[in-house]
C-alpha positions as CSV (number, residue, x, y, z in Angstrom):
1,M,-30.4,3.7,22.7
2,K,-27.2,2.3,24.1
3,I,-26.9,0.0,21.1
4,I,-27.2,2.9,18.7
5,A,-24.6,4.9,20.7
6,S,-22.2,2.0,20.7
7,I,-22.5,1.5,17.0
8,L,-22.1,5.2,16.3
9,C,-18.9,5.2,18.5
10,L,-17.4,2.2,16.7
11,T,-18.2,3.8,13.4
12,V,-16.5,7.0,14.3
13,L,-13.4,5.2,15.6
14,T,-13.2,3.1,12.5
15,L,-13.5,6.1,10.2
16,S,-10.9,8.0,12.2
17,A,-8.5,5.1,11.9
18,C,-8.7,5.3,8.1
19,R,-8.0,9.0,8.0
20,G,-4.8,10.3,6.3
21,G,-3.1,7.8,4.0
22,G,-6.3,6.3,2.8
23,G,-8.1,3.2,3.9
24,P,-6.5,-0.2,4.5
25,A,-7.1,-1.3,0.9
26,T,-5.5,1.9,-0.4
27,R,-2.4,1.4,1.7
28,V,-2.1,-2.3,0.6
29,G,-2.5,-1.2,-3.0
30,R,0.3,1.4,-2.6
31,G,2.5,-1.2,-1.0
32,I,1.9,-3.6,-3.9
33,D,2.6,-0.8,-6.4
34,H,5.8,0.0,-4.6
35,A,6.9,-3.6,-4.5
36,F,6.3,-4.0,-8.3
37,Y,8.3,-0.7,-8.9
38,K,11.2,-1.9,-6.9
39,T,11.1,-5.3,-8.7
40,G,11.1,-3.6,-12.0
41,Q,14.1,-1.5,-11.0
42,G,15.9,-4.7,-10.0
43,I,15.2,-6.4,-13.3
44,E,16.4,-3.3,-15.2
45,K,19.6,-3.3,-13.2
46,V,20.3,-6.9,-13.9
47,G,19.5,-6.4,-17.6
48,R,22.1,-3.6,-17.8
49,K,24.7,-5.8,-16.1
50,I,24.0,-8.6,-18.6
51,E,24.3,-6.2,-21.5
52,G,27.5,-4.8,-20.1
53,T,29.1,-8.3,-19.8
54,A,28.0,-9.2,-23.3
55,H,29.9,-6.3,-24.9
């Protein structure tokens, strides 16, 4: 009985830690999306500067 109670407590604690902003995989995915977005913005900015110097 103690083993089942221990497993149940661990499960509840684990699930409550994943509450809110999604699970760990979701948060990592959002971080990667954000990094790619910022990289894209930087590339666009550099592209505009190159076009500006070419004219």
